[in-house]
N, C-alpha and C positions, 0 to 999 in steps of 0.2 A: 518594267511596266511603262507604258508610254502615256504621255499626257497631251491633251489637245488645247490649245490657247485660242480663244475667239476674241479678237480685238473689239471692244465695245463700240458700237456705232453711235454717232452723234447727230442729232436732227439738224436739217438746214434751217437756220432761222428765217422766219417769214415775217415780212414787213406789213403785209396787208391783210392779215389774218383776222379772224373774230376772236377777241380777247374776252374772257369770261369777266363779268361784273364783279364776281367774287375774287378778292385778292388773297384772302386767307380764311381759314375756318370752313364752314358748311357751304355748299352750293345752294342756290335757289332760296326763295323767301316763303311762298305759299305751301300749304301743306300738300296739295296734290303734286307740286314739282318735287317736294322732298320725297314723297312716296315713290316717284319715278327714279330718283336718285338711288333710294333704298333697294329698289328692285335690282338695279345694276349692281350694287355693292354686295349683293347676296351671290353674284354669279362670277365675280372676278376676283383674282388673288390680290392681296394688299399691295405687292410690289407694282403691278400693272396699273392698279387704281392710283397709286401715288404718281406714276408717270404720266398717266392719263389726266390727272388734275393740273400737273406742271404744263403739259402740252396745252390744255384749255386756257390756262392763264397766261401763257406766253403768245398765244395767238397762232398756234400751229394749225388750228382747224381753218381751213381756207373759205370753205362754203358748206352751207347745210340747208337743204331744200326738201320741202314736202312734196312727195310724188303720190301717184294714185296707189301705189303698192306699200308706201310707208315713208321712209326718209332717206335721202341719199346725201352723202358728205364727202368732202376731199379733205384729207389731212396731210400736212407736209412732213415727212419723216426724214430719214437719212439719204434717201434717193432723190435724184433730180425731179422725177415724176412723182407728184403726190399720190398717195394711196387712195383708192376708192372704197368708201364705206356704204354699207346699206344696213338699215336697221328697220325690220318688220315686226308687227305683232299679228297674231292670228285674229282674222275677223270673227266677231260673234255671228252666229247664224240669225237668220230672220226670226226663227221660233224663240231662240235666246233673247234677242232684242225685245220681241213682243212680251215676254215674261218680265223683263227688267221695266219696261214702260208701264206695264200694269201695276207694278209695285210703286213706281214713282207717282202714278196718277192717284194713288191712295192718299197722299198727303199734299194739299195745295200749296205748301211752303216750298216744296220741291219746284213746282211749276213757276212760283214767283221768283225763286233765287235764280233759276236757270234762265228765265226771261231777262232777268237783270245782269246777266253776265257772270254770275257767281257760280262756283262749283260748291254745292251743298257739302256741308261737313259730314253729314251721315250717309252721303250717296253710296259709299262702299258697302254699307249695310243692306241697302236696296239691292244691290248687284248680288250680295251673298244670298239674300232671300230668295232671289231668282236663280241661285245655284250656279252663278258665274262669277268671274272676277273681272274688275275694271282695269287694275293694274296687272302687270305680269306676275304671276304667283309661282312660276316654275319655268324651267328652261325651255319646256315646249311652246310656251306662250310667246317667247321673244326669239326672234331669228336674225342673226348679225353675221356680216361677212366683211372681210378686208382683203384687199389685194397684196397685203404686205407678206412676207415669208415666214411670220411668226406662226408656230404651230398651234398657239393657244387661241381659242376663240371664246370670249371676247378678248381682244388684244389691247394694248395701250392706246392705239389709234381709234379704236372702237369706243374706249372708255372715255377719251377726249371729247368725241363727238356727242357721246350720250350726256356728259356734263353740260356741254353748250346747249343741247336740246333740253335739258332740265330747265335752264334759264328761259328758254322760249315758252315752256309750260307756265311760267310766271306771267307772261304776257298773254297767252292764249290757253285758258284752261281746257277748251274744248278740242284741243288737238288730240288729247287722249281718246275722246269719242271717235274721232276720224280715223285714228289708228286701229280702232276697234270696229270700224266699218260703218259709222253713221256720223252725219254732221249734225250740229246743234240744231239747225232749221228743221231737219228730218225728225229729230227726237221731239222738239216743240210741236210739230204739226200733229204727231201721233198722241201727245200728251193733251192737246186741245180737243181732238176727236173723243178721247176717252172722258174728258172732263165734261163735255156736253152729252155724253152717253149715247153718241151715234157717229158712224163714220160719215154721214152726209148730213150737212146743215140744211134745215128746212127754212123756207122763206117764210117770215113772219108777217103777218097782216098788220099793217100800221093803222092806228086809229087816227081818225081825223081830229086834229087839234082845233079846239074851239078858241077863237081869237076874239078877246073882248076889247073893243075900242078904247084907247087910252083916256079919251074925254069922260067915259062912263066909270073910270076908276080913280079919278082925281081925288074924291073925297076919302077914300079909304085905301089910297095906294100904299101908305106905310104900315098899314095894319097887317098883323100875322094872319095867315090863312088857316094854320092849324095850331093848336096849343103846343108848347115846348116842354110840358111836364115829362113827357116820355122820351125826350130827346137826350141821347147818350153822347158824351164827349170823351175821347181818350187821348190825353196829351202825354206823348212819349217820343223819344228820338226814332227816326226811321229804322226799320228792321235791316234794311240794306242801305249803306251809305252809297250816295250819288247813283242810284239805280239807272237813271237815263244815260248818264255819262258812260257808265259801265256797259250798258246795252250797246251804245254806238261805237265803243271802242276808242282807242287812242287816235288823236288826230295826227296824220303824218306830217303836218306843217309846224307842229309845235316841238321845239327841241327838248332834250332830256332836262328834267326827269318825266316829262310829259303833262299833259293837260290836267289828268286826274290828280297827280300829286301837286301840281301847282294850286289847284283849286280846293283841295282836301281841307285845309285849315280855314278857308272862307266858309265853306259848307258847314263845318263843325261849329264855327263861331256863330253863323246865322241860326243854326238849329238850337244852340244854347241859349241865345238871346230870345227866341221865339218862345222857348218853354218857359224861361224865367219871366217874361213878359205875361204869358197866359196864366202862370201860377199867381202871379201879383195881382192880376185883374180879379181873379177868382176870389183871393184872400180879402182883397178890399171890399168886394161885393157881399162877402159872407160877413 
């Protein structure tokens, strides 16, 4: 009986690669990024996953870029020339997207959260109701390729790129939309059309505003124009924290951990103080 011995290869260390933020334990922070990671881990054996995590943390992924077809990456392996990686997801058809947007339009909270740059927690249920999947649900949804000689696909180099891509999802949740064939702006435009109930906005006739000269209002300037008996006030924290900042995205001139992280504590403190003051005033008046 003859035996063949294959000398294990060792990756060439990279000094300028993209190192994962995760040093140990789970990758990614947001639920949508974790769902992306989970989709990979269903498709790859544990050994290649382990080596892929090591590659990602060591900085073996040299580049990862979004393309019109998906994602292209370069990963440094044991050869001098880095391996070329491609990761693609099947685009949903226009008809499938129409069904998804119809479901999303049924609940105003979806529109509000998407506008604020948030990926709604229940959005997967909306896709399921439209009988499609947002994240990869089977091997046919995800197409991967690597120029390495490994017979397995996905290989450890693809796994490494996939983990780094998972951390990109933390920064940009709408990357998953684009991989499925639509941008955030396209989705929001269609949502707005459905919310107004028409594909075309009609010009509204503006009423002429009657302007009363100030000197004619001096005596009753501080009087209420309408009674306040039916005026309702709801005092509560915002549904979405820092919506305008999240809508604008991170400022590229602010160093890590980013503007949102730096201002989060201040926004929370201001909200708490405003609510405490409001309730204090109400209790004193009552």
